[in-house]
N, CA, C, O and CB atoms as a CASP TS submission, in Angstrom:
PFRMAT TS
TARGET T0000
AUTHOR 0000-0000-0000
METHOD Language model
MODEL 1
PARENT N/A
ATOM      1  N   MET     1      19.172  -5.097 -35.369  1.00  0.00           N
ATOM      2  CA  MET     1      20.178  -4.241 -34.826  1.00  0.00           C
ATOM      3  C   MET     1      19.577  -3.168 -33.883  1.00  0.00           C
ATOM      4  O   MET     1      20.082  -2.918 -32.789  1.00  0.00           O
ATOM      5  CB  MET     1      20.943  -3.591 -35.957  1.00  0.00           C
ATOM      6  N   ARG     2      18.472  -2.546 -34.361  1.00  0.00           N
ATOM      7  CA  ARG     2      17.824  -1.521 -33.597  1.00  0.00           C
ATOM      8  C   ARG     2      17.318  -2.072 -32.213  1.00  0.00           C
ATOM      9  O   ARG     2      17.419  -1.397 -31.188  1.00  0.00           O
ATOM     10  CB  ARG     2      16.659  -0.939 -34.421  1.00  0.00           C
ATOM     11  N   VAL     3      16.798  -3.263 -32.233  1.00  0.00           N
ATOM     12  CA  VAL     3      16.278  -3.856 -31.040  1.00  0.00           C
ATOM     13  C   VAL     3      17.397  -4.049 -30.023  1.00  0.00           C
ATOM     14  O   VAL     3      17.220  -3.792 -28.832  1.00  0.00           O
ATOM     15  CB  VAL     3      15.594  -5.174 -31.358  1.00  0.00           C
ATOM     16  N   GLY     4      18.558  -4.509 -30.510  1.00  0.00           N
ATOM     17  CA  GLY     4      19.722  -4.699 -29.670  1.00  0.00           C
ATOM     18  C   GLY     4      20.161  -3.343 -29.046  1.00  0.00           C
ATOM     19  O   GLY     4      20.488  -3.272 -27.861  1.00  0.00           O
ATOM     20  N   LEU     5      20.159  -2.306 -29.851  1.00  0.00           N
ATOM     21  CA  LEU     5      20.570  -0.976 -29.324  1.00  0.00           C
ATOM     22  C   LEU     5      19.552  -0.511 -28.280  1.00  0.00           C
ATOM     23  O   LEU     5      19.929   0.030 -27.240  1.00  0.00           O
ATOM     24  CB  LEU     5      20.688   0.091 -30.491  1.00  0.00           C
ATOM     25  N   GLU     6      18.290  -0.718 -28.552  1.00  0.00           N
ATOM     26  CA  GLU     6      17.256  -0.290 -27.564  1.00  0.00           C
ATOM     27  C   GLU     6      17.456  -1.036 -26.219  1.00  0.00           C
ATOM     28  O   GLU     6      17.315  -0.457 -25.142  1.00  0.00           O
ATOM     29  CB  GLU     6      15.796  -0.569 -28.128  1.00  0.00           C
ATOM     30  N   ARG     7      17.778  -2.302 -26.325  1.00  0.00           N
ATOM     31  CA  ARG     7      17.985  -3.079 -25.096  1.00  0.00           C
ATOM     32  C   ARG     7      19.221  -2.568 -24.319  1.00  0.00           C
ATOM     33  O   ARG     7      19.187  -2.469 -23.092  1.00  0.00           O
ATOM     34  CB  ARG     7      18.152  -4.590 -25.440  1.00  0.00           C
ATOM     35  N   ARG     8      20.299  -2.248 -25.037  1.00  0.00           N
ATOM     36  CA  ARG     8      21.516  -1.727 -24.372  1.00  0.00           C
ATOM     37  C   ARG     8      21.243  -0.371 -23.747  1.00  0.00           C
ATOM     38  O   ARG     8      21.684  -0.115 -22.627  1.00  0.00           O
ATOM     39  CB  ARG     8      22.690  -1.614 -25.378  1.00  0.00           C
ATOM     40  N   VAL     9      20.535   0.494 -24.432  1.00  0.00           N
ATOM     41  CA  VAL     9      20.154   1.812 -23.866  1.00  0.00           C
ATOM     42  C   VAL     9      19.322   1.656 -22.637  1.00  0.00           C
ATOM     43  O   VAL     9      19.555   2.314 -21.623  1.00  0.00           O
ATOM     44  CB  VAL     9      19.392   2.647 -24.882  1.00  0.00           C
ATOM     45  N   ALA    10      18.333   0.768 -22.724  1.00  0.00           N
ATOM     46  CA  ALA    10      17.461   0.532 -21.547  1.00  0.00           C
ATOM     47  C   ALA    10      18.238  -0.038 -20.372  1.00  0.00           C
ATOM     48  O   ALA    10      17.981   0.334 -19.226  1.00  0.00           O
ATOM     49  CB  ALA    10      16.316  -0.423 -21.912  1.00  0.00           C
ATOM     50  N   ALA    11      19.195  -0.946 -20.637  1.00  0.00           N
ATOM     51  CA  ALA    11      19.993  -1.546 -19.576  1.00  0.00           C
ATOM     52  C   ALA    11      20.900  -0.496 -18.954  1.00  0.00           C
ATOM     53  O   ALA    11      21.097  -0.485 -17.739  1.00  0.00           O
ATOM     54  CB  ALA    11      20.821  -2.726 -20.114  1.00  0.00           C
ATOM     55  N   ARG    12      21.445   0.372 -19.766  1.00  0.00           N
ATOM     56  CA  ARG    12      22.316   1.443 -19.236  1.00  0.00           C
ATOM     57  C   ARG    12      21.528   2.432 -18.369  1.00  0.00           C
ATOM     58  O   ARG    12      22.005   2.873 -17.324  1.00  0.00           O
ATOM     59  CB  ARG    12      23.001   2.200 -20.398  1.00  0.00           C
ATOM     60  N   ALA    13      20.340   2.763 -18.811  1.00  0.00           N
ATOM     61  CA  ALA    13      19.489   3.692 -18.058  1.00  0.00           C
ATOM     62  C   ALA    13      19.085   3.024 -16.701  1.00  0.00           C
ATOM     63  O   ALA    13      19.056   3.687 -15.664  1.00  0.00           O
ATOM     64  CB  ALA    13      18.197   4.086 -18.914  1.00  0.00           C
ATOM     65  N   ALA    14      18.788   1.755 -16.735  1.00  0.00           N
ATOM     66  CA  ALA    14      18.437   1.035 -15.494  1.00  0.00           C
ATOM     67  C   ALA    14      19.648   1.001 -14.545  1.00  0.00           C
ATOM     68  O   ALA    14      19.492   1.112 -13.329  1.00  0.00           O
ATOM     69  CB  ALA    14      17.958  -0.425 -15.817  1.00  0.00           C
ATOM     70  N   ALA    15      20.826   0.850 -15.100  1.00  0.00           N
ATOM     71  CA  ALA    15      22.045   0.848 -14.279  1.00  0.00           C
ATOM     72  C   ALA    15      22.256   2.182 -13.587  1.00  0.00           C
ATOM     73  O   ALA    15      22.628   2.242 -12.415  1.00  0.00           O
ATOM     74  CB  ALA    15      23.262   0.516 -15.134  1.00  0.00           C
ATOM     75  N   VAL    16      22.004   3.280 -14.353  1.00  0.00           N
ATOM     76  CA  VAL    16      22.162   4.606 -13.788  1.00  0.00           C
ATOM     77  C   VAL    16      21.166   4.767 -12.616  1.00  0.00           C
ATOM     78  O   VAL    16      21.542   5.201 -11.527  1.00  0.00           O
ATOM     79  CB  VAL    16      21.938   5.708 -14.884  1.00  0.00           C
ATOM     80  N   ARG    17      19.883   4.407 -12.866  1.00  0.00           N
ATOM     81  CA  ARG    17      18.920   4.508 -11.804  1.00  0.00           C
ATOM     82  C   ARG    17      19.349   3.709 -10.563  1.00  0.00           C
ATOM     83  O   ARG    17      19.216   4.191  -9.438  1.00  0.00           O
ATOM     84  CB  ARG    17      17.573   4.037 -12.295  1.00  0.00           C
ATOM     85  N   ALA    18      19.853   2.510 -10.767  1.00  0.00           N
ATOM     86  CA  ALA    18      20.342   1.676  -9.677  1.00  0.00           C
ATOM     87  C   ALA    18      21.445   2.353  -8.900  1.00  0.00           C
ATOM     88  O   ALA    18      21.435   2.328  -7.670  1.00  0.00           O
ATOM     89  CB  ALA    18      20.830   0.358 -10.207  1.00  0.00           C
ATOM     90  N   ARG    19      22.439   2.983  -9.620  1.00  0.00           N
ATOM     91  CA  ARG    19      23.546   3.682  -8.982  1.00  0.00           C
ATOM     92  C   ARG    19      22.997   4.854  -8.158  1.00  0.00           C
ATOM     93  O   ARG    19      23.463   5.090  -7.043  1.00  0.00           O
ATOM     94  CB  ARG    19      24.573   4.182 -10.047  1.00  0.00           C
ATOM     95  N   ILE    20      22.034   5.574  -8.679  1.00  0.00           N
ATOM     96  CA  ILE    20      21.471   6.685  -7.928  1.00  0.00           C
ATOM     97  C   ILE    20      20.808   6.178  -6.646  1.00  0.00           C
ATOM     98  O   ILE    20      21.011   6.765  -5.584  1.00  0.00           O
ATOM     99  CB  ILE    20      20.458   7.460  -8.790  1.00  0.00           C
ATOM    100  N   ALA    21      20.038   5.127  -6.720  1.00  0.00           N
ATOM    101  CA  ALA    21      19.388   4.542  -5.535  1.00  0.00           C
ATOM    102  C   ALA    21      20.380   4.014  -4.533  1.00  0.00           C
ATOM    103  O   ALA    21      20.174   4.137  -3.325  1.00  0.00           O
ATOM    104  CB  ALA    21      18.460   3.431  -5.943  1.00  0.00           C
ATOM    105  N   ALA    22      21.474   3.417  -5.025  1.00  0.00           N
ATOM    106  CA  ALA    22      22.518   2.915  -4.099  1.00  0.00           C
ATOM    107  C   ALA    22      23.268   4.011  -3.394  1.00  0.00           C
ATOM    108  O   ALA    22      23.597   3.911  -2.212  1.00  0.00           O
ATOM    109  CB  ALA    22      23.504   2.062  -4.840  1.00  0.00           C
ATOM    110  N   ALA    23      23.540   5.099  -4.169  1.00  0.00           N
ATOM    111  CA  ALA    23      24.220   6.258  -3.553  1.00  0.00           C
ATOM    112  C   ALA    23      23.370   6.898  -2.474  1.00  0.00           C
ATOM    113  O   ALA    23      23.872   7.333  -1.437  1.00  0.00           O
ATOM    114  CB  ALA    23      24.565   7.303  -4.614  1.00  0.00           C
ATOM    115  N   MET    24      22.092   6.946  -2.733  1.00  0.00           N
ATOM    116  CA  MET    24      21.182   7.558  -1.735  1.00  0.00           C
ATOM    117  C   MET    24      21.031   6.630  -0.521  1.00  0.00           C
ATOM    118  O   MET    24      20.989   7.110   0.612  1.00  0.00           O
ATOM    119  CB  MET    24      19.774   7.852  -2.370  1.00  0.00           C
ATOM    120  N   ALA    25      20.952   5.339  -0.733  1.00  0.00           N
ATOM    121  CA  ALA    25      20.862   4.379   0.359  1.00  0.00           C
ATOM    122  C   ALA    25      22.106   4.472   1.246  1.00  0.00           C
ATOM    123  O   ALA    25      22.016   4.337   2.466  1.00  0.00           O
ATOM    124  CB  ALA    25      20.693   2.945  -0.191  1.00  0.00           C
ATOM    125  N   ALA    26      23.238   4.697   0.638  1.00  0.00           N
ATOM    126  CA  ALA    26      24.471   4.859   1.419  1.00  0.00           C
ATOM    127  C   ALA    26      24.452   6.067   2.324  1.00  0.00           C
ATOM    128  O   ALA    26      25.149   6.115   3.338  1.00  0.00           O
ATOM    129  CB  ALA    26      25.646   4.956   0.504  1.00  0.00           C
ATOM    130  N   GLU    27      23.624   7.071   1.938  1.00  0.00           N
ATOM    131  CA  GLU    27      23.461   8.285   2.707  1.00  0.00           C
ATOM    132  C   GLU    27      22.235   8.203   3.604  1.00  0.00           C
ATOM    133  O   GLU    27      21.797   9.229   4.125  1.00  0.00           O
ATOM    134  CB  GLU    27      23.359   9.484   1.783  1.00  0.00           C
ATOM    135  N   ARG    28      21.674   7.034   3.799  1.00  0.00           N
ATOM    136  CA  ARG    28      20.508   6.783   4.604  1.00  0.00           C
ATOM    137  C   ARG    28      19.293   7.585   4.142  1.00  0.00           C
ATOM    138  O   ARG    28      18.569   8.148   4.963  1.00  0.00           O
ATOM    139  CB  ARG    28      20.811   7.090   6.033  1.00  0.00           C
ATOM    140  N   VAL    29      19.069   7.637   2.814  1.00  0.00           N
ATOM    141  CA  VAL    29      17.921   8.224   2.232  1.00  0.00           C
ATOM    142  C   VAL    29      17.100   7.132   1.588  1.00  0.00           C
ATOM    143  O   VAL    29      17.634   6.340   0.811  1.00  0.00           O
ATOM    144  CB  VAL    29      18.302   9.302   1.239  1.00  0.00           C
ATOM    145  N   ALA    30      15.834   7.071   1.885  1.00  0.00           N
ATOM    146  CA  ALA    30      14.940   6.062   1.266  1.00  0.00           C
ATOM    147  C   ALA    30      14.855   6.344  -0.208  1.00  0.00           C
ATOM    148  O   ALA    30      14.536   7.462  -0.613  1.00  0.00           O
ATOM    149  CB  ALA    30      13.511   6.074   1.907  1.00  0.00           C
ATOM    150  N   ALA    31      15.142   5.323  -1.037  1.00  0.00           N
ATOM    151  CA  ALA    31      15.115   5.476  -2.492  1.00  0.00           C
ATOM    152  C   ALA    31      14.473   4.220  -3.106  1.00  0.00           C
ATOM    153  O   ALA    31      14.735   3.094  -2.682  1.00  0.00           O
ATOM    154  CB  ALA    31      16.567   5.708  -3.063  1.00  0.00           C
ATOM    155  N   ARG    32      13.640   4.449  -4.102  1.00  0.00           N
ATOM    156  CA  ARG    32      13.071   3.308  -4.819  1.00  0.00           C
ATOM    157  C   ARG    32      12.939   3.699  -6.311  1.00  0.00           C
ATOM    158  O   ARG    32      12.639   4.842  -6.659  1.00  0.00           O
ATOM    159  CB  ARG    32      11.664   2.888  -4.202  1.00  0.00           C
ATOM    160  N   VAL    33      13.168   2.729  -7.134  1.00  0.00           N
ATOM    161  CA  VAL    33      13.035   2.890  -8.601  1.00  0.00           C
ATOM    162  C   VAL    33      11.660   2.507  -8.961  1.00  0.00           C
ATOM    163  O   VAL    33      11.177   1.431  -8.609  1.00  0.00           O
ATOM    164  CB  VAL    33      14.064   2.040  -9.397  1.00  0.00           C
ATOM    165  N   GLU    34      11.015   3.401  -9.677  1.00  0.00           N
ATOM    166  CA  GLU    34       9.643   3.143 -10.191  1.00  0.00           C
ATOM    167  C   GLU    34       9.674   3.541 -11.676  1.00  0.00           C
ATOM    168  O   GLU    34       9.666   4.723 -12.020  1.00  0.00           O
ATOM    169  CB  GLU    34       8.506   3.978  -9.366  1.00  0.00           C
ATOM    170  N   GLY    35       9.708   2.517 -12.545  1.00  0.00           N
ATOM    171  CA  GLY    35       9.741   2.828 -13.977  1.00  0.00           C
ATOM    172  C   GLY    35      10.996   3.569 -14.314  1.00  0.00           C
ATOM    173  O   GLY    35      12.084   3.045 -14.077  1.00  0.00           O
ATOM    174  N   GLU    36      10.908   4.788 -14.866  1.00  0.00           N
ATOM    175  CA  GLU    36      12.024   5.593 -15.265  1.00  0.00           C
ATOM    176  C   GLU    36      12.432   6.570 -14.195  1.00  0.00           C
ATOM    177  O   GLU    36      13.300   7.407 -14.444  1.00  0.00           O
ATOM    178  CB  GLU    36      11.707   6.312 -16.515  1.00  0.00           C
ATOM    179  N   SER    37      11.852   6.508 -13.022  1.00  0.00           N
ATOM    180  CA  SER    37      12.134   7.483 -11.974  1.00  0.00           C
ATOM    181  C   SER    37      12.747   6.818 -10.747  1.00  0.00           C
ATOM    182  O   SER    37      12.513   5.644 -10.460  1.00  0.00           O
ATOM    183  CB  SER    37      10.860   8.224 -11.585  1.00  0.00           C
ATOM    184  N   VAL    38      13.536   7.612 -10.039  1.00  0.00           N
ATOM    185  CA  VAL    38      14.046   7.206  -8.730  1.00  0.00           C
ATOM    186  C   VAL    38      13.334   8.145  -7.724  1.00  0.00           C
ATOM    187  O   VAL    38      13.503   9.363  -7.765  1.00  0.00           O
ATOM    188  CB  VAL    38      15.675   7.309  -8.641  1.00  0.00           C
ATOM    189  N   LEU    39      12.571   7.564  -6.862  1.00  0.00           N
ATOM    190  CA  LEU    39      11.817   8.337  -5.893  1.00  0.00           C
ATOM    191  C   LEU    39      12.597   8.334  -4.569  1.00  0.00           C
ATOM    192  O   LEU    39      13.011   7.283  -4.080  1.00  0.00           O
ATOM    193  CB  LEU    39      10.368   7.756  -5.708  1.00  0.00           C
ATOM    194  N   LEU    40      12.784   9.518  -4.008  1.00  0.00           N
ATOM    195  CA  LEU    40      13.585   9.711  -2.806  1.00  0.00           C
ATOM    196  C   LEU    40      12.726  10.351  -1.729  1.00  0.00           C
ATOM    197  O   LEU    40      11.789  11.105  -1.990  1.00  0.00           O
ATOM    198  CB  LEU    40      14.831  10.580  -3.100  1.00  0.00           C
ATOM    199  N   SER    41      13.107  10.002  -0.481  1.00  0.00           N
ATOM    200  CA  SER    41      12.366  10.579   0.655  1.00  0.00           C
ATOM    201  C   SER    41      13.289  10.696   1.863  1.00  0.00           C
ATOM    202  O   SER    41      13.845   9.705   2.336  1.00  0.00           O
ATOM    203  CB  SER    41      11.116   9.712   1.009  1.00  0.00           C
ATOM    204  N   ALA    42      13.441  11.928   2.351  1.00  0.00           N
ATOM    205  CA  ALA    42      14.228  12.206   3.546  1.00  0.00           C
ATOM    206  C   ALA    42      14.159  13.628   3.920  1.00  0.00           C
ATOM    207  O   ALA    42      14.044  14.464   3.023  1.00  0.00           O
ATOM    208  CB  ALA    42      15.643  11.814   3.358  1.00  0.00           C
ATOM    209  N   PRO    43      14.218  13.988   5.154  1.00  0.00           N
ATOM    210  CA  PRO    43      14.195  15.398   5.555  1.00  0.00           C
ATOM    211  C   PRO    43      15.468  16.114   5.007  1.00  0.00           C
ATOM    212  O   PRO    43      16.572  15.576   5.085  1.00  0.00           O
ATOM    213  CB  PRO    43      14.112  15.522   7.135  1.00  0.00           C
ATOM    214  N   GLY    44      15.285  17.304   4.468  1.00  0.00           N
ATOM    215  CA  GLY    44      16.400  18.075   3.981  1.00  0.00           C
ATOM    216  C   GLY    44      17.041  17.544   2.740  1.00  0.00           C
ATOM    217  O   GLY    44      18.177  17.900   2.429  1.00  0.00           O
ATOM    218  N   LEU    45      16.348  16.702   2.021  1.00  0.00           N
ATOM    219  CA  LEU    45      16.930  16.007   0.860  1.00  0.00           C
ATOM    220  C   LEU    45      17.386  16.955  -0.220  1.00  0.00           C
ATOM    221  O   LEU    45      18.455  16.749  -0.795  1.00  0.00           O
ATOM    222  CB  LEU    45      15.936  15.041   0.277  1.00  0.00           C
ATOM    223  N   HIS    46      16.625  17.979  -0.517  1.00  0.00           N
ATOM    224  CA  HIS    46      17.027  18.910  -1.590  1.00  0.00           C
ATOM    225  C   HIS    46      18.347  19.588  -1.277  1.00  0.00           C
ATOM    226  O   HIS    46      19.223  19.675  -2.138  1.00  0.00           O
ATOM    227  CB  HIS    46      15.947  19.969  -1.811  1.00  0.00           C
ATOM    228  N   ALA    47      18.497  20.068  -0.055  1.00  0.00           N
ATOM    229  CA  ALA    47      19.750  20.728   0.356  1.00  0.00           C
ATOM    230  C   ALA    47      20.884  19.741   0.330  1.00  0.00           C
ATOM    231  O   ALA    47      21.980  20.076  -0.120  1.00  0.00           O
ATOM    232  CB  ALA    47      19.622  21.346   1.761  1.00  0.00           C
ATOM    233  N   ARG    48      20.657  18.539   0.796  1.00  0.00           N
ATOM    234  CA  ARG    48      21.697  17.545   0.814  1.00  0.00           C
ATOM    235  C   ARG    48      22.163  17.202  -0.589  1.00  0.00           C
ATOM    236  O   ARG    48      23.362  17.047  -0.819  1.00  0.00           O
ATOM    237  CB  ARG    48      21.220  16.311   1.521  1.00  0.00           C
ATOM    238  N   TRP    49      21.231  17.081  -1.537  1.00  0.00           N
ATOM    239  CA  TRP    49      21.584  16.756  -2.887  1.00  0.00           C
ATOM    240  C   TRP    49      22.548  17.784  -3.472  1.00  0.00           C
ATOM    241  O   TRP    49      23.554  17.439  -4.091  1.00  0.00           O
ATOM    242  CB  TRP    49      20.344  16.653  -3.732  1.00  0.00           C
ATOM    243  N   TRP    50      22.218  19.039  -3.262  1.00  0.00           N
ATOM    244  CA  TRP    50      23.089  20.094  -3.835  1.00  0.00           C
ATOM    245  C   TRP    50      24.392  20.285  -3.149  1.00  0.00           C
ATOM    246  O   TRP    50      25.345  20.772  -3.757  1.00  0.00           O
ATOM    247  CB  TRP    50      22.395  21.373  -3.827  1.00  0.00           C
ATOM    248  N   ARG    51      24.471  19.914  -1.887  1.00  0.00           N
ATOM    249  CA  ARG    51      25.728  20.006  -1.152  1.00  0.00           C
ATOM    250  C   ARG    51      26.699  18.855  -1.496  1.00  0.00           C
ATOM    251  O   ARG    51      27.911  19.061  -1.452  1.00  0.00           O
ATOM    252  CB  ARG    51      25.442  20.012   0.348  1.00  0.00           C
ATOM    253  N   ASP    52      26.230  17.728  -1.816  1.00  0.00           N
ATOM    254  CA  ASP    52      27.031  16.534  -1.957  1.00  0.00           C
ATOM    255  C   ASP    52      27.289  16.178  -3.421  1.00  0.00           C
ATOM    256  O   ASP    52      26.432  15.605  -4.094  1.00  0.00           O
ATOM    257  CB  ASP    52      26.357  15.387  -1.259  1.00  0.00           C
ATOM    258  N   LEU    53      28.438  16.513  -3.884  1.00  0.00           N
ATOM    259  CA  LEU    53      28.836  16.254  -5.263  1.00  0.00           C
ATOM    260  C   LEU    53      28.732  14.768  -5.647  1.00  0.00           C
ATOM    261  O   LEU    53      28.318  14.444  -6.760  1.00  0.00           O
ATOM    262  CB  LEU    53      30.254  16.737  -5.479  1.00  0.00           C
ATOM    263  N   ALA    54      29.099  13.889  -4.746  1.00  0.00           N
ATOM    264  CA  ALA    54      29.053  12.454  -5.021  1.00  0.00           C
ATOM    265  C   ALA    54      27.621  11.982  -5.387  1.00  0.00           C
ATOM    266  O   ALA    54      27.459  11.098  -6.229  1.00  0.00           O
ATOM    267  CB  ALA    54      29.570  11.674  -3.795  1.00  0.00           C
ATOM    268  N   LEU    55      26.624  12.555  -4.774  1.00  0.00           N
ATOM    269  CA  LEU    55      25.224  12.129  -5.064  1.00  0.00           C
ATOM    270  C   LEU    55      24.859  12.625  -6.475  1.00  0.00           C
ATOM    271  O   LEU    55      24.226  11.897  -7.239  1.00  0.00           O
ATOM    272  CB  LEU    55      24.191  12.708  -3.971  1.00  0.00           C
ATOM    273  N   ARG    56      25.259  13.872  -6.826  1.00  0.00           N
ATOM    274  CA  ARG    56      24.924  14.368  -8.156  1.00  0.00           C
ATOM    275  C   ARG    56      25.634  13.564  -9.198  1.00  0.00           C
ATOM    276  O   ARG    56      25.031  13.186 -10.202  1.00  0.00           O
ATOM    277  CB  ARG    56      25.274  15.839  -8.301  1.00  0.00           C
ATOM    278  N   GLU    57      26.921  13.282  -8.989  1.00  0.00           N
ATOM    279  CA  GLU    57      27.703  12.558  -9.945  1.00  0.00           C
ATOM    280  C   GLU    57      27.176  11.140 -10.167  1.00  0.00           C
ATOM    281  O   GLU    57      27.317  10.613 -11.271  1.00  0.00           O
ATOM    282  CB  GLU    57      29.128  12.519  -9.499  1.00  0.00           C
ATOM    283  N   ALA    58      26.587  10.518  -9.178  1.00  0.00           N
ATOM    284  CA  ALA    58      26.049   9.188  -9.341  1.00  0.00           C
ATOM    285  C   ALA    58      24.985   9.185 -10.440  1.00  0.00           C
ATOM    286  O   ALA    58      24.860   8.229 -11.206  1.00  0.00           O
ATOM    287  CB  ALA    58      25.467   8.678  -8.015  1.00  0.00           C
ATOM    288  N   GLY    59      24.236  10.264 -10.494  1.00  0.00           N
ATOM    289  CA  GLY    59      23.194  10.390 -11.509  1.00  0.00           C
ATOM    290  C   GLY    59      23.771  10.672 -12.888  1.00  0.00           C
ATOM    291  O   GLY    59      23.049  10.526 -13.874  1.00  0.00           O
ATOM    292  N   ARG    60      24.965  11.046 -13.002  1.00  0.00           N
ATOM    293  CA  ARG    60      25.611  11.367 -14.282  1.00  0.00           C
ATOM    294  C   ARG    60      26.513  10.210 -14.702  1.00  0.00           C
ATOM    295  O   ARG    60      27.179  10.313 -15.731  1.00  0.00           O
ATOM    296  CB  ARG    60      26.431  12.690 -14.179  1.00  0.00           C
ATOM    297  N   GLY    61      26.560   9.129 -13.958  1.00  0.00           N
ATOM    298  CA  GLY    61      27.348   7.986 -14.362  1.00  0.00           C
ATOM    299  C   GLY    61      28.821   8.113 -14.018  1.00  0.00           C
ATOM    300  O   GLY    61      29.658   7.383 -14.549  1.00  0.00           O
ATOM    301  N   ARG    62      29.127   9.031 -13.137  1.00  0.00           N
ATOM    302  CA  ARG    62      30.533   9.203 -12.667  1.00  0.00           C
ATOM    303  C   ARG    62      30.581   9.011 -11.171  1.00  0.00           C
ATOM    304  O   ARG    62      30.294   9.914 -10.386  1.00  0.00           O
ATOM    305  CB  ARG    62      31.102  10.617 -13.046  1.00  0.00           C
ATOM    306  N   SER    63      30.943   7.842 -10.819  1.00  0.00           N
ATOM    307  CA  SER    63      30.951   7.499  -9.392  1.00  0.00           C
ATOM    308  C   SER    63      32.096   8.049  -8.617  1.00  0.00           C
ATOM    309  O   SER    63      32.056   8.066  -7.387  1.00  0.00           O
ATOM    310  CB  SER    63      30.950   6.058  -9.233  1.00  0.00           C
ATOM    311  N   GLY    64      33.137   8.510  -9.302  1.00  0.00           N
ATOM    312  CA  GLY    64      34.316   9.061  -8.643  1.00  0.00           C
ATOM    313  C   GLY    64      35.252   7.965  -8.123  1.00  0.00           C
ATOM    314  O   GLY    64      36.163   8.268  -7.352  1.00  0.00           O
ATOM    315  N   GLN    65      35.065   6.746  -8.504  1.00  0.00           N
ATOM    316  CA  GLN    65      35.861   5.622  -8.005  1.00  0.00           C
ATOM    317  C   GLN    65      36.891   5.246  -9.073  1.00  0.00           C
ATOM    318  O   GLN    65      37.677   4.320  -8.874  1.00  0.00           O
ATOM    319  CB  GLN    65      34.947   4.391  -7.645  1.00  0.00           C
TER
END
């Protein structure tokens, strides 16, 4: 039972990371998933992240759709 739960938690975390990367790609920001991290690269990224609610919500599992 515990192994199944661990797999589901890992799959859910991977899906969240994938949603973050997809949201960033839609905004033309280079994003790649490495292990448990999503690495981003773009000029002005920090300011963009805080201005755009949709990008922050993607990381919280609320896509707004």
